[in-house]
C-alpha positions in Angstrom: -9.5 -10.0 21.1 -11.6 -7.1 22.4 -8.4 -5.5 23.8 -6.6 -5.9 20.5 -9.4 -4.5 18.4 -9.8 -1.5 20.8 -6.1 -0.7 20.7 -6.0 -1.0 16.9 -8.8 1.5 16.4 -10.4 -0.7 13.8 -13.4 1.7 13.0 -10.9 4.5 12.1 -8.9 2.2 9.9 -12.1 0.9 8.2 -13.2 4.5 7.6 -9.9 5.4 5.9 -10.0 2.3 3.7 -13.5 3.1 2.6 -12.5 6.7 1.9 -9.7 5.3 -0.3 -12.3 3.2 -2.2 -14.6 6.2 -2.6 -11.7 8.2 -4.0 -10.3 5.8 -6.5 -13.3 4.1 -7.9 -15.1 7.1 -9.4 -11.8 8.9 -10.3 -9.7 6.0 -11.7 -8.5 8.1 -14.6 -7.7 11.3 -12.7 -4.1 12.5 -13.0 -1.9 15.4 -12.0 0.8 16.9 -14.2 4.2 16.6 -12.4 7.6 17.9 -13.7 9.9 15.0 -14.4 13.6 14.4 -13.7 13.7 10.9 -15.0 13.6 11.4 -18.7 10.3 13.0 -19.5 9.6 16.7 -19.4 6.4 16.2 -17.5 4.1 13.3 -16.8 0.5 12.9 -15.9 0.8 11.1 -12.6 -2.3 9.1 -11.8 -4.2 9.6 -8.6 -3.9 5.9 -8.1 -0.2 6.3 -7.3 -0.9 8.2 -4.1 -4.4 7.1 -3.0 -3.2 3.8 -1.4 -1.0 5.8 1.0 -4.2 6.8 2.9 -5.0 3.3 4.4 -1.4 2.5 4.8 -0.8 5.6 7.0 -4.0 4.8 8.8 -2.8 1.3 9.5 0.4 2.5 11.1 -1.3 5.2 13.1 -4.0 2.8 14.3 -1.4 0.2 15.4 0.4 3.0 17.3 3.7 2.4 19.0 2.6 -1.1 20.0 5.8 -3.2 19.1 8.0 -1.7 21.8 5.4 -2.1 24.6 3.9 -5.5 23.6 7.2 -7.3 23.4 7.0 -8.0 27.1 3.4 -8.9 27.3 1.9 -12.4 27.5 -0.5 -11.8 24.6 1.3 -12.0 21.2 -0.4 -10.0 18.5 2.0 -10.1 15.6 -0.1 -12.6 13.7 -3.2 -10.5 14.3 -1.5 -7.4 13.1 -0.2 -9.2 10.0 -3.7 -10.5 9.2 -5.1 -6.9 9.6 -2.4 -5.6 7.2 -3.1 -8.4 4.7 -6.9 -7.6 4.9 -6.3 -4.1 3.4 -5.2 -5.3 -0.1 -7.5 -8.4 0.1 -10.6 -6.3 0.7 -9.6 -3.7 -1.9 -9.2 -6.5 -4.4 -12.8 -7.6 -3.8 -14.0 -4.0 -4.1 -12.0 -3.4 -7.3 -13.3 -6.7 -8.8 -16.9 -5.6 -8.2 -16.2 -2.1 -9.6 -14.6 -3.4 -12.7 -17.5 -5.8 -13.3 -19.8 -2.8 -12.8 -17.9 -0.9 -15.5 -15.8 1.5 -13.5 -12.2 2.1 -14.5 -12.4 0.3 -17.8 -9.1 1.7 -19.0 -8.0 1.5 -22.7 -8.2 -2.3 -22.9 -4.4 -2.8 -23.3 -3.3 -3.3 -19.8 -6.4 -4.1 -17.8 -8.3 -1.8 -15.6 -6.2 0.9 -13.9 -8.0 0.2 -10.7 -6.0 -3.0 -10.2 -2.9 -0.9 -9.7 -4.5 0.3 -6.5 -4.5 -3.3 -5.2 -0.9 -3.8 -6.3 0.3 -0.5 -4.9 -1.5 -0.9 -1.6 0.3 -4.3 -1.2 3.7 -2.7 -1.9 3.2 0.3 0.3 1.8 -1.9 3.2 4.9 -4.2 2.9 7.3 -1.2 2.9 5.5 0.3 5.9 5.6 -2.9 7.9 9.3 -3.4 7.2 10.1 0.2 8.1 8.0 -0.1 11.3 9.9 -3.3 12.3 13.4 -1.9 11.5 13.1 1.9 12.3 10.1 2.2 14.6 6.6 3.5 14.4 7.4 7.2 13.6 9.4 6.3 10.5 7.0 3.6 9.2 5.0 5.9 6.9 8.0 7.7 5.6 9.3 4.9 3.3 6.1 4.3 1.3 5.5 8.0 1.0 9.1 8.7 -0.3 8.6 5.7 -2.7 5.5 7.3 -4.2 7.1 10.7 -4.4 10.3 9.3 -6.0 8.2 7.4 -8.6 6.1 10.5 -9.3 9.2 12.7 -10.0 11.8 10.2 -11.4 9.8 7.2 -12.5 8.7 8.2 -16.0 10.8 8.2 -19.2 10.1 9.3 -22.7 6.5 9.0 -23.9 5.4 8.9 -20.2 6.4 5.2 -19.9 7.3 4.1 -16.4 10.9 2.9 -15.9 11.3 -0.8 -15.0 12.0 0.0 -11.3 9.0 2.3 -10.9 6.6 -0.5 -10.0 3.7 1.7 -8.7 3.6 3.5 -12.1 3.7 0.4 -14.2 0.8 -0.9 -16.3 -1.9 -2.6 -14.1 -1.1 -6.0 -15.5 2.7 -5.7 -15.4 4.1 -9.0 -14.0 7.3 -7.5 -12.6 5.4 -4.9 -10.7 3.0 -7.5 -9.2 5.9 -9.8 -8.3 7.8 -7.0 -6.6 4.7 -5.8 -4.7 3.9 -9.4 -3.6 7.5 -9.9 -2.4 7.4 -6.7 -0.3 4.1 -7.5 1.2 5.2 -11.0 2.1 8.4 -9.8 3.7 6.5 -7.2 5.7 3.9 -9.7 6.9 6.6 -12.2 7.8 8.5 -9.6 9.7 5.4 -8.6 11.6 4.5 -12.2 12.5 8.1 -12.8 13.7 7.3 -10.6 16.7 5.4 -13.5 18.2 8.5 -15.8 18.2 10.4 -16.1 21.5 13.5 -14.0 21.6 16.8 -16.0 21.2 18.7 -16.5 24.4 
């Protein structure tokens, strides 16, 4: 366990996760005007679309290039890595719940607090990163969630700045399709990570 926690650089990962919380909780309503190619002329893209990338990138960096080297070791750490990845959205959900109860990120009352979209997006980006890490390697793992966020920011908004159905990270905080898609991505990513512990077929 000591070896695993040391190689995963847990203090650095925790610091990045806390930095994400400190960024999104006070600035839940912050946005950036972005030219649109998906129907709208321009859209005010929320900071909450990009902020979850920070802990996801930190997760991949802290886990390093482990899969290729640990496949031949006695110790199997896929389940631990999956638990570590799942802890990011789980801990963020607790922090967001406390923040909402404290009155941060109240929103307009129509779709819930915008802070909940951080939990949802963090789950989706984590799942995408884990899948990319398993299929394409460590160096490409952060590319897929980053490209997803950029694609949604530029193409994801239609008229009246409403998100297209496929642009889950830009959807309303309580949108059930977005939550279902994010949960599916996270589940697939965790399952793919745990599968590293299974003996290779002969």
